[in-house]
Backbone and ligand atoms as CSV (ligand in chain L), in Angstrom:
chain,resi,resn,atom,element,x,y,z
A,1,MET,N,N,-22.071,-18.541,-4.276
A,1,MET,CA,C,-21.985,-17.544,-3.208
A,1,MET,C,C,-22.219,-16.150,-3.788
A,2,ALA,N,N,-22.975,-15.312,-3.071
A,2,ALA,CA,C,-23.244,-13.958,-3.562
A,2,ALA,C,C,-21.951,-13.149,-3.585
A,3,LYS,N,N,-21.834,-12.287,-4.610
A,3,LYS,CA,C,-20.634,-11.459,-4.749
A,3,LYS,C,C,-20.628,-10.397,-3.644
A,4,SER,N,N,-19.448,-10.182,-3.006
A,4,SER,CA,C,-19.355,-9.183,-1.950
A,4,SER,C,C,-19.553,-7.782,-2.525
A,5,THR,N,N,-20.237,-6.927,-1.762
A,5,THR,CA,C,-20.411,-5.545,-2.221
A,5,THR,C,C,-19.628,-4.591,-1.317
A,6,LEU,N,N,-18.720,-5.145,-0.528
A,6,LEU,CA,C,-17.911,-4.287,0.349
A,6,LEU,C,C,-16.961,-3.444,-0.504
A,7,PRO,N,N,-16.623,-2.230,-0.019
A,7,PRO,CA,C,-15.633,-1.430,-0.746
A,7,PRO,C,C,-14.299,-2.185,-0.834
A,8,ILE,N,N,-13.715,-2.169,-2.022
A,8,ILE,CA,C,-12.455,-2.901,-2.239
A,8,ILE,C,C,-11.263,-1.968,-2.018
A,9,VAL,N,N,-10.324,-2.427,-1.191
A,9,VAL,CA,C,-9.068,-1.704,-0.987
A,9,VAL,C,C,-7.967,-2.516,-1.662
A,10,LEU,N,N,-7.300,-1.892,-2.626
A,10,LEU,CA,C,-6.224,-2.581,-3.332
A,10,LEU,C,C,-4.904,-2.291,-2.621
A,11,ILE,N,N,-4.231,-3.354,-2.167
A,11,ILE,CA,C,-2.914,-3.182,-1.528
A,11,ILE,C,C,-1.846,-3.584,-2.529
A,12,LEU,N,N,-1.027,-2.605,-2.911
A,12,LEU,CA,C,0.025,-2.839,-3.909
A,12,LEU,C,C,1.382,-2.863,-3.225
A,13,ASN,N,N,2.172,-3.852,-3.565
A,13,ASN,CA,C,3.527,-3.960,-3.027
A,13,ASN,C,C,4.519,-4.030,-4.178
A,14,GLY,N,N,5.594,-3.260,-4.065
A,14,GLY,CA,C,6.585,-3.182,-5.128
A,14,GLY,C,C,7.689,-4.214,-5.002
A,15,PRO,N,N,8.779,-3.998,-5.740
A,15,PRO,CA,C,9.845,-4.987,-5.855
A,15,PRO,C,C,10.474,-5.393,-4.520
A,16,ASN,N,N,10.798,-6.642,-4.443
A,16,ASN,CA,C,11.515,-7.259,-3.309
A,16,ASN,C,C,10.660,-7.457,-2.056
A,17,LEU,N,N,9.443,-6.928,-2.069
A,17,LEU,CA,C,8.604,-7.103,-0.877
A,17,LEU,C,C,8.075,-8.530,-0.777
A,18,ASN,N,N,8.136,-9.277,-1.885
A,18,ASN,CA,C,7.797,-10.710,-1.821
A,18,ASN,C,C,8.788,-11.462,-0.947
A,19,LEU,N,N,9.946,-10.848,-0.659
A,19,LEU,CA,C,10.971,-11.521,0.162
A,19,LEU,C,C,10.924,-11.092,1.629
A,20,LEU,N,N,9.865,-10.388,2.015
A,20,LEU,CA,C,9.752,-10.003,3.434
A,20,LEU,C,C,9.845,-11.252,4.306
A,21,GLY,N,N,10.520,-11.104,5.433
A,21,GLY,CA,C,10.729,-12.271,6.307
A,21,GLY,C,C,12.103,-12.874,6.079
A,22,GLN,N,N,12.551,-12.865,4.800
A,22,GLN,CA,C,13.897,-13.384,4.489
A,22,GLN,C,C,14.858,-12.237,4.247
A,23,ARG,N,N,14.317,-11.106,3.781
A,23,ARG,CA,C,15.118,-9.980,3.335
A,23,ARG,C,C,15.382,-9.020,4.501
A,24,GLN,N,N,16.641,-8.852,4.872
A,24,GLN,CA,C,17.041,-7.908,5.935
A,24,GLN,C,C,16.007,-7.859,7.072
A,25,PRO,N,N,15.816,-8.994,7.783
A,25,PRO,CA,C,14.784,-9.011,8.842
A,25,PRO,C,C,15.053,-8.010,9.957
A,26,GLU,N,N,16.340,-7.618,10.111
A,26,GLU,CA,C,16.664,-6.612,11.144
A,26,GLU,C,C,16.047,-5.259,10.790
A,27,ILE,N,N,15.748,-5.049,9.506
A,27,ILE,CA,C,15.111,-3.785,9.080
A,27,ILE,C,C,13.606,-3.982,8.868
A,28,TYR,N,N,13.240,-5.079,8.184
A,28,TYR,CA,C,11.849,-5.230,7.742
A,28,TYR,C,C,11.041,-6.218,8.591
A,29,GLY,N,N,11.692,-6.867,9.562
A,29,GLY,CA,C,10.969,-7.790,10.434
A,29,GLY,C,C,10.947,-9.208,9.895
A,30,LYS,N,N,10.367,-10.101,10.698
A,30,LYS,CA,C,10.385,-11.535,10.389
A,30,LYS,C,C,9.138,-12.004,9.660
A,31,ALA,N,N,8.107,-11.163,9.630
A,31,ALA,CA,C,6.840,-11.595,8.999
A,31,ALA,C,C,6.986,-11.617,7.479
A,32,SER,N,N,6.357,-12.597,6.868
A,32,SER,CA,C,6.362,-12.682,5.396
A,32,SER,C,C,5.279,-11.752,4.836
A,33,LEU,N,N,5.321,-11.532,3.520
A,33,LEU,CA,C,4.272,-10.711,2.899
A,33,LEU,C,C,2.907,-11.380,3.089
A,34,ALA,N,N,2.895,-12.717,3.003
A,34,ALA,CA,C,1.629,-13.446,3.210
A,34,ALA,C,C,1.096,-13.191,4.627
A,35,ASP,N,N,2.002,-13.154,5.625
A,35,ASP,CA,C,1.570,-12.846,7.004
A,35,ASP,C,C,0.939,-11.450,7.054
A,36,HIS,N,N,1.623,-10.471,6.420
A,36,HIS,CA,C,1.095,-9.097,6.438
A,36,HIS,C,C,-0.279,-9.030,5.765
A,37,MET,N,N,-0.394,-9.734,4.624
A,37,MET,CA,C,-1.657,-9.652,3.873
A,37,MET,C,C,-2.780,-10.384,4.609
A,38,SER,N,N,-2.446,-11.475,5.318
A,38,SER,CA,C,-3.552,-12.147,6.019
A,38,SER,C,C,-3.991,-11.315,7.226
A,39,ARG,N,N,-3.042,-10.642,7.874
A,39,ARG,CA,C,-3.428,-9.711,8.954
A,39,ARG,C,C,-4.257,-8.553,8.407
A,40,ALA,N,N,-3.865,-8.077,7.234
A,40,ALA,CA,C,-4.612,-6.975,6.602
A,40,ALA,C,C,-6.036,-7.422,6.292
A,41,LYS,N,N,-6.177,-8.660,5.811
A,41,LYS,CA,C,-7.523,-9.148,5.475
A,41,LYS,C,C,-8.404,-9.248,6.721
A,42,GLU,N,N,-7.801,-9.713,7.831
A,42,GLU,CA,C,-8.567,-9.792,9.096
A,42,GLU,C,C,-9.026,-8.407,9.531
A,43,THR,N,N,-8.091,-7.438,9.466
A,43,THR,CA,C,-8.434,-6.060,9.860
A,43,THR,C,C,-9.519,-5.508,8.950
A,44,ALA,N,N,-9.374,-5.744,7.649
A,44,ALA,CA,C,-10.342,-5.228,6.676
A,44,ALA,C,C,-11.729,-5.789,6.974
A,45,ALA,N,N,-11.802,-7.074,7.288
A,45,ALA,CA,C,-13.106,-7.699,7.554
A,45,ALA,C,C,-13.787,-7.004,8.738
A,46,LYS,N,N,-12.989,-6.678,9.764
A,46,LYS,CA,C,-13.562,-5.990,10.939
A,46,LYS,C,C,-14.052,-4.594,10.577
A,47,LEU,N,N,-13.410,-3.981,9.580
A,47,LEU,CA,C,-13.763,-2.606,9.187
A,47,LEU,C,C,-14.830,-2.564,8.092
A,48,GLY,N,N,-15.254,-3.748,7.635
A,48,GLY,CA,C,-16.248,-3.782,6.554
A,48,GLY,C,C,-15.645,-3.445,5.205
A,49,LEU,N,N,-14.396,-3.838,5.005
A,49,LEU,CA,C,-13.700,-3.595,3.740
A,49,LEU,C,C,-13.222,-4.928,3.179
A,50,GLU,N,N,-13.005,-4.937,1.867
A,50,GLU,CA,C,-12.452,-6.141,1.248
A,50,GLU,C,C,-11.071,-5.791,0.688
A,51,VAL,N,N,-10.106,-6.677,0.944
A,51,VAL,CA,C,-8.746,-6.426,0.464
A,51,VAL,C,C,-8.441,-7.281,-0.748
A,52,GLU,N,N,-7.837,-6.636,-1.749
A,52,GLU,CA,C,-7.206,-7.377,-2.847
A,52,GLU,C,C,-5.748,-6.967,-2.796
A,53,SER,N,N,-4.834,-7.898,-3.057
A,53,SER,CA,C,-3.431,-7.493,-3.004
A,53,SER,C,C,-2.653,-8.020,-4.182
A,54,LEU,N,N,-1.606,-7.277,-4.496
A,54,LEU,CA,C,-0.759,-7.625,-5.640
A,54,LEU,C,C,0.677,-7.259,-5.288
A,55,VAL,N,N,1.620,-8.125,-5.656
A,55,VAL,CA,C,3.032,-7.769,-5.535
A,55,VAL,C,C,3.601,-7.732,-6.938
A,56,ALA,N,N,4.332,-6.653,-7.248
A,56,ALA,CA,C,4.845,-6.472,-8.603
A,56,ALA,C,C,6.320,-6.092,-8.530
A,57,GLN,N,N,7.079,-6.563,-9.500
A,57,GLN,CA,C,8.520,-6.271,-9.492
A,57,GLN,C,C,8.868,-5.066,-10.349
A,58,SER,N,N,7.871,-4.484,-11.026
A,58,SER,CA,C,8.181,-3.353,-11.904
A,58,SER,C,C,7.127,-2.257,-11.775
A,59,ALA,N,N,7.533,-1.026,-12.125
A,59,ALA,CA,C,6.604,0.110,-12.072
A,59,ALA,C,C,5.457,-0.095,-13.060
A,60,GLY,N,N,5.759,-0.662,-14.228
A,60,GLY,CA,C,4.722,-0.858,-15.249
A,60,GLY,C,C,3.565,-1.700,-14.737
A,61,GLU,N,N,3.899,-2.775,-14.019
A,61,GLU,CA,C,2.826,-3.639,-13.486
A,61,GLU,C,C,1.981,-2.876,-12.469
A,62,LEU,N,N,2.647,-2.036,-11.669
A,62,LEU,CA,C,1.898,-1.256,-10.664
A,62,LEU,C,C,1.008,-0.227,-11.347
A,63,VAL,N,N,1.532,0.420,-12.407
A,63,VAL,CA,C,0.736,1.409,-13.155
A,63,VAL,C,C,-0.513,0.729,-13.727
A,64,THR,N,N,-0.338,-0.442,-14.322
A,64,THR,CA,C,-1.481,-1.175,-14.889
A,64,THR,C,C,-2.508,-1.488,-13.800
A,65,ALA,N,N,-2.030,-1.899,-12.636
A,65,ALA,CA,C,-2.951,-2.233,-11.532
A,65,ALA,C,C,-3.688,-0.987,-11.044
A,66,ILE,N,N,-2.996,0.143,-11.009
A,66,ILE,CA,C,-3.638,1.396,-10.572
A,66,ILE,C,C,-4.723,1.793,-11.580
A,67,HIS,N,N,-4.422,1.669,-12.875
A,67,HIS,CA,C,-5.448,1.974,-13.894
A,67,HIS,C,C,-6.673,1.076,-13.687
A,68,GLY,N,N,-6.436,-0.187,-13.433
A,68,GLY,CA,C,-7.539,-1.144,-13.250
A,68,GLY,C,C,-8.371,-0.838,-12.018
A,69,ALA,N,N,-7.736,-0.187,-11.022
A,69,ALA,CA,C,-8.442,0.118,-9.765
A,69,ALA,C,C,-9.358,1.324,-9.910
A,70,ARG,N,N,-9.156,2.132,-10.948
A,70,ARG,CA,C,-9.848,3.428,-11.039
A,70,ARG,C,C,-11.366,3.308,-10.968
A,71,SER,N,N,-11.919,2.326,-11.667
A,71,SER,CA,C,-13.384,2.245,-11.668
A,71,SER,C,C,-13.894,1.200,-10.673
A,72,ARG,N,N,-13.001,0.495,-10.023
A,72,ARG,CA,C,-13.403,-0.686,-9.260
A,72,ARG,C,C,-13.134,-0.592,-7.765
A,73,CYS,N,N,-12.075,0.144,-7.392
A,73,CYS,CA,C,-11.642,0.099,-5.987
A,73,CYS,C,C,-11.931,1.414,-5.275
A,74,ALA,N,N,-12.208,1.303,-3.977
A,74,ALA,CA,C,-12.542,2.488,-3.187
A,74,ALA,C,C,-11.284,3.203,-2.711
A,75,ALA,N,N,-10.192,2.448,-2.543
A,75,ALA,CA,C,-8.962,3.049,-1.994
A,75,ALA,C,C,-7.762,2.204,-2.402
A,76,ILE,N,N,-6.594,2.837,-2.340
A,76,ILE,CA,C,-5.340,2.128,-2.641
A,76,ILE,C,C,-4.382,2.326,-1.475
A,77,ILE,N,N,-3.758,1.220,-1.058
A,77,ILE,CA,C,-2.640,1.271,-0.113
A,77,ILE,C,C,-1.436,0.804,-0.907
A,78,ILE,N,N,-0.367,1.585,-0.899
A,78,ILE,CA,C,0.777,1.220,-1.742
A,78,ILE,C,C,2.106,1.322,-0.993
A,79,ASN,N,N,2.870,0.233,-1.046
A,79,ASN,CA,C,4.269,0.243,-0.612
A,79,ASN,C,C,5.079,-0.034,-1.873
A,80,PRO,N,N,5.583,1.027,-2.504
A,80,PRO,CA,C,6.249,0.813,-3.791
A,80,PRO,C,C,7.680,0.289,-3.675
A,81,GLY,N,N,8.168,-0.035,-2.459
A,81,GLY,CA,C,9.551,-0.484,-2.309
A,81,GLY,C,C,10.486,0.599,-2.834
A,82,ALA,N,N,11.579,0.208,-3.476
A,82,ALA,CA,C,12.562,1.195,-3.954
A,82,ALA,C,C,12.007,2.085,-5.066
A,83,LEU,N,N,10.932,1.664,-5.728
A,83,LEU,CA,C,10.322,2.508,-6.769
A,83,LEU,C,C,9.824,3.825,-6.174
A,84,THR,N,N,9.564,3.812,-4.861
A,84,THR,CA,C,9.141,5.019,-4.131
A,84,THR,C,C,10.033,6.205,-4.447
A,85,HIS,N,N,11.314,5.910,-4.665
A,85,HIS,CA,C,12.295,6.996,-4.666
A,85,HIS,C,C,12.611,7.542,-6.054
A,86,PHE,N,N,12.055,6.908,-7.117
A,86,PHE,CA,C,12.395,7.430,-8.448
A,86,PHE,C,C,11.347,7.173,-9.529
A,87,ALA,N,N,10.344,6.351,-9.289
A,87,ALA,CA,C,9.443,5.927,-10.378
A,87,ALA,C,C,8.266,6.899,-10.529
A,88,TRP,N,N,8.523,8.024,-11.231
A,88,TRP,CA,C,7.514,9.083,-11.330
A,88,TRP,C,C,6.254,8.640,-12.054
A,89,SER,N,N,6.339,7.553,-12.842
A,89,SER,CA,C,5.119,7.060,-13.502
A,89,SER,C,C,4.076,6.644,-12.451
A,90,LEU,N,N,4.530,6.279,-11.263
A,90,LEU,CA,C,3.579,5.930,-10.188
A,90,LEU,C,C,2.831,7.176,-9.717
A,91,ASN,N,N,3.532,8.298,-9.666
A,91,ASN,CA,C,2.891,9.558,-9.274
A,91,ASN,C,C,1.798,9.901,-10.286
A,92,ASP,N,N,2.141,9.830,-11.576
A,92,ASP,CA,C,1.158,10.168,-12.620
A,92,ASP,C,C,-0.048,9.232,-12.561
A,93,ALA,N,N,0.213,7.937,-12.369
A,93,ALA,CA,C,-0.892,6.966,-12.335
A,93,ALA,C,C,-1.778,7.206,-11.108
A,94,LEU,N,N,-1.161,7.394,-9.956
A,94,LEU,CA,C,-1.950,7.578,-8.722
A,94,LEU,C,C,-2.757,8.877,-8.775
A,95,ALA,N,N,-2.238,9.881,-9.493
A,95,ALA,CA,C,-2.960,11.160,-9.610
A,95,ALA,C,C,-4.283,10.996,-10.360
A,96,THR,N,N,-4.445,9.894,-11.096
A,96,THR,CA,C,-5.709,9.664,-11.821
A,96,THR,C,C,-6.741,8.935,-10.959
A,97,PHE,N,N,-6.330,8.554,-9.738
A,97,PHE,CA,C,-7.228,7.773,-8.860
A,97,PHE,C,C,-7.922,8.726,-7.895
A,98,SER,N,N,-9.248,8.614,-7.794
A,98,SER,CA,C,-9.959,9.635,-7.007
A,98,SER,C,C,-10.184,9.275,-5.534
A,99,GLY,N,N,-9.963,8.029,-5.142
A,99,GLY,CA,C,-10.204,7.642,-3.742
A,99,GLY,C,C,-8.978,7.880,-2.871
A,100,PRO,N,N,-9.094,7.553,-1.568
A,100,PRO,CA,C,-7.950,7.684,-0.671
A,100,PRO,C,C,-6.776,6.799,-1.107
A,101,ILE,N,N,-5.569,7.341,-0.941
A,101,ILE,CA,C,-4.333,6.603,-1.254
A,101,ILE,C,C,-3.435,6.708,-0.017
A,102,VAL,N,N,-3.045,5.576,0.536
A,102,VAL,CA,C,-2.142,5.602,1.695
A,102,VAL,C,C,-0.831,4.934,1.313
A,103,GLU,N,N,0.259,5.682,1.472
A,103,GLU,CA,C,1.612,5.164,1.214
A,103,GLU,C,C,2.104,4.490,2.492
A,104,VAL,N,N,2.647,3.285,2.347
A,104,VAL,CA,C,3.127,2.537,3.529
A,104,VAL,C,C,4.596,2.156,3.338
A,105,HIS,N,N,5.363,2.289,4.399
A,105,HIS,CA,C,6.713,1.714,4.450
A,105,HIS,C,C,6.875,1.031,5.798
A,106,LEU,N,N,7.425,-0.167,5.774
A,106,LEU,CA,C,7.653,-0.887,7.032
A,106,LEU,C,C,8.746,-0.191,7.831
A,107,SER,N,N,9.840,0.189,7.133
A,107,SER,CA,C,10.910,0.936,7.784
A,107,SER,C,C,10.557,2.427,7.691
A,108,ASN,N,N,11.413,3.254,8.283
A,108,ASN,CA,C,11.206,4.702,8.155
A,108,ASN,C,C,12.287,5.250,7.226
A,109,PRO,N,N,11.959,5.408,5.931
A,109,PRO,CA,C,12.983,5.835,4.978
A,109,PRO,C,C,13.669,7.145,5.384
A,110,ALA,N,N,12.988,8.005,6.127
A,110,ALA,CA,C,13.561,9.303,6.519
A,110,ALA,C,C,14.773,9.150,7.427
A,111,THR,N,N,14.900,7.992,8.081
A,111,THR,CA,C,16.036,7.789,8.994
A,111,THR,C,C,17.125,6.930,8.340
A,112,ARG,N,N,16.971,6.650,7.037
A,112,ARG,CA,C,17.918,5.760,6.369
A,112,ARG,C,C,18.770,6.540,5.353
A,113,GLU,N,N,19.320,5.855,4.351
A,113,GLU,CA,C,20.189,6.525,3.382
A,113,GLU,C,C,19.469,7.720,2.743
A,114,THR,N,N,20.222,8.736,2.333
A,114,THR,CA,C,19.572,9.944,1.795
A,114,THR,C,C,18.781,9.655,0.525
A,115,TRP,N,N,19.201,8.663,-0.285
A,115,TRP,CA,C,18.448,8.393,-1.521
A,115,TRP,C,C,17.038,7.888,-1.226
A,116,ARG,N,N,16.809,7.447,0.030
A,116,ARG,CA,C,15.460,6.984,0.396
A,116,ARG,C,C,14.587,8.124,0.912
A,117,HIS,N,N,15.144,9.322,1.026
A,117,HIS,CA,C,14.376,10.403,1.659
A,117,HIS,C,C,13.293,10.978,0.761
A,118,GLU,N,N,13.506,10.896,-0.572
A,118,GLU,CA,C,12.464,11.417,-1.457
A,118,GLU,C,C,11.428,10.323,-1.752
A,119,SER,N,N,10.158,10.705,-1.733
A,119,SER,CA,C,9.089,9.808,-2.180
A,119,SER,C,C,8.373,10.457,-3.345
A,120,VAL,N,N,8.304,9.748,-4.464
A,120,VAL,CA,C,7.599,10.290,-5.639
A,120,VAL,C,C,6.084,10.099,-5.526
A,121,VAL,N,N,5.635,9.357,-4.542
A,121,VAL,CA,C,4.185,9.155,-4.396
A,121,VAL,C,C,3.577,9.999,-3.267
A,122,ALA,N,N,4.416,10.535,-2.381
A,122,ALA,CA,C,3.888,11.255,-1.210
A,122,ALA,C,C,2.974,12.414,-1.612
A,123,SER,N,N,3.315,13.108,-2.696
A,123,SER,CA,C,2.546,14.309,-3.054
A,123,SER,C,C,1.160,13.986,-3.599
A,124,VAL,N,N,0.932,12.742,-4.008
A,124,VAL,CA,C,-0.415,12.377,-4.486
A,124,VAL,C,C,-1.129,11.434,-3.506
A,125,ALA,N,N,-0.473,11.118,-2.394
A,125,ALA,CA,C,-1.102,10.244,-1.390
A,125,ALA,C,C,-1.899,11.083,-0.388
A,126,SER,N,N,-2.907,10.472,0.200
A,126,SER,CA,C,-3.643,11.148,1.276
A,126,SER,C,C,-2.724,11.305,2.483
A,127,GLY,N,N,-1.814,10.343,2.668
A,127,GLY,CA,C,-0.860,10.389,3.777
A,127,GLY,C,C,0.055,9.193,3.730
A,128,THR,N,N,1.058,9.221,4.606
A,128,THR,CA,C,2.095,8.172,4.616
A,128,THR,C,C,2.216,7.575,6.009
A,129,ILE,N,N,2.347,6.252,6.059
A,129,ILE,CA,C,2.568,5.548,7.320
A,129,ILE,C,C,3.906,4.832,7.191
A,130,ALA,N,N,4.892,5.258,7.969
A,130,ALA,CA,C,6.246,4.703,7.815
A,130,ALA,C,C,6.870,4.440,9.169
A,131,GLY,N,N,7.567,3.307,9.261
A,131,GLY,CA,C,8.357,3.027,10.448
A,131,GLY,C,C,7.632,2.214,11.507
A,132,PHE,N,N,6.443,1.726,11.196
A,132,PHE,CA,C,5.668,0.965,12.187
A,132,PHE,C,C,5.704,-0.536,11.940
A,133,GLY,N,N,6.623,-0.977,11.082
A,133,GLY,CA,C,6.825,-2.401,10.845
A,133,GLY,C,C,5.539,-3.125,10.520
A,134,ALA,N,N,5.316,-4.233,11.232
A,134,ALA,CA,C,4.178,-5.111,10.957
A,134,ALA,C,C,2.824,-4.424,11.120
A,135,ASN,N,N,2.795,-3.292,11.823
A,135,ASN,CA,C,1.508,-2.591,11.998
A,135,ASN,C,C,1.148,-1.680,10.826
A,136,GLY,N,N,2.094,-1.480,9.904
A,136,GLY,CA,C,1.901,-0.483,8.847
A,136,GLY,C,C,0.641,-0.685,8.025
A,137,TYR,N,N,0.417,-1.913,7.568
A,137,TYR,CA,C,-0.744,-2.147,6.686
A,137,TYR,C,C,-2.064,-2.044,7.472
A,138,THR,N,N,-2.058,-2.475,8.722
A,138,THR,CA,C,-3.309,-2.381,9.499
A,138,THR,C,C,-3.601,-0.919,9.863
A,139,PHE,N,N,-2.537,-0.152,10.163
A,139,PHE,CA,C,-2.749,1.287,10.401
A,139,PHE,C,C,-3.321,1.933,9.131
A,140,ALA,N,N,-2.779,1.532,7.981
A,140,ALA,CA,C,-3.228,2.111,6.710
A,140,ALA,C,C,-4.707,1.784,6.460
A,141,LEU,N,N,-5.114,0.567,6.777
A,141,LEU,CA,C,-6.527,0.193,6.579
A,141,LEU,C,C,-7.436,1.007,7.491
A,142,ASN,N,N,-6.980,1.239,8.718
A,142,ASN,CA,C,-7.781,2.079,9.616
A,142,ASN,C,C,-7.885,3.499,9.076
A,143,ALA,N,N,-6.784,4.007,8.505
A,143,ALA,CA,C,-6.809,5.351,7.898
A,143,ALA,C,C,-7.796,5.373,6.733
A,144,VAL,N,N,-7.740,4.362,5.876
A,144,VAL,CA,C,-8.660,4.278,4.731
A,144,VAL,C,C,-10.107,4.264,5.208
A,145,SER,N,N,-10.390,3.464,6.227
A,145,SER,CA,C,-11.750,3.355,6.748
A,145,SER,C,C,-12.263,4.723,7.210
A,146,THR,N,N,-11.417,5.451,7.935
A,146,THR,CA,C,-11.816,6.788,8.413
A,146,THR,C,C,-12.035,7.728,7.244
A,147,LEU,N,N,-11.114,7.699,6.274
A,147,LEU,CA,C,-11.229,8.613,5.125
A,147,LEU,C,C,-12.476,8.311,4.314
A,148,LEU,N,N,-12.785,7.026,4.123
A,148,LEU,CA,C,-13.981,6.667,3.344
A,148,LEU,C,C,-15.252,7.100,4.084
A,149,ALA,N,N,-15.243,6.943,5.416
A,149,ALA,CA,C,-16.427,7.344,6.209
A,149,ALA,C,C,-16.625,8.862,6.124
A,150,GLU,N,N,-15.534,9.613,6.121
A,150,GLU,CA,C,-15.636,11.079,6.038
A,150,GLU,C,C,-16.182,11.535,4.692
A,151,LYS,N,N,-15.917,10.740,3.651
A,151,LYS,CA,C,-16.363,11.110,2.296
A,151,LYS,C,C,-17.860,10.962,2.111
A,152,LYS,N,N,-18.487,10.119,2.995
A,152,LYS,CA,C,-19.911,9.787,2.793
A,152,LYS,C,C,-20.819,10.987,3.067
L,1,LIG,C1,C,10.417,0.127,1.921
L,1,LIG,C2,C,11.493,1.223,2.001
L,1,LIG,C3,C,12.207,1.369,0.667
L,1,LIG,O1,O,13.238,2.358,0.774
L,1,LIG,C4,C,12.850,0.062,0.267
L,1,LIG,O2,O,13.474,0.191,-0.998
L,1,LIG,C5,C,11.910,-1.087,0.299
L,1,LIG,C6,C,10.965,-1.181,1.402
L,1,LIG,C7,C,9.770,-0.153,3.294
L,1,LIG,O3,O,8.723,-0.781,3.329
L,1,LIG,O4,O,10.339,0.216,4.325
L,1,LIG,O5,O,11.960,-1.973,-0.549
L,1,LIG,O6,O,9.391,0.592,1.047
């Protein structure tokens, strides 16, 4: 099969997001991460984008993935989980990426505990989508599509 030449969007998910669907469903919903990623892939196909996704339990793994995306991926969508609130190495890594970066949260951290109010990635992201539950990743892909089209 011929290799796809569609722009690649890397979707990164941080710690505990592999437990979506089982983990506090009253906050994060009933859909699993696999459900979110398959919906994201369907949306991406309609937008002419290709999705690659990774779930990592540590900041180091996410930093490595961001470095790998620098020469290969058109955009990054990232839900860093709790790393959002303190893992500054993610800010430094994302600052080296030149394409659109969309930060996603299923819940709205601004309405939750105060320790969730700071995001270490917001200042290097193109924008943040928070509080839209299962729609978060598809909204983010639509944002990426618009941003990439504007860059052309
Ligand atoms: C989250 C919000 C974070 O505060 C939390 O630690 C998560 C998930 C979200 O998607 O709403 O793990 O990023």
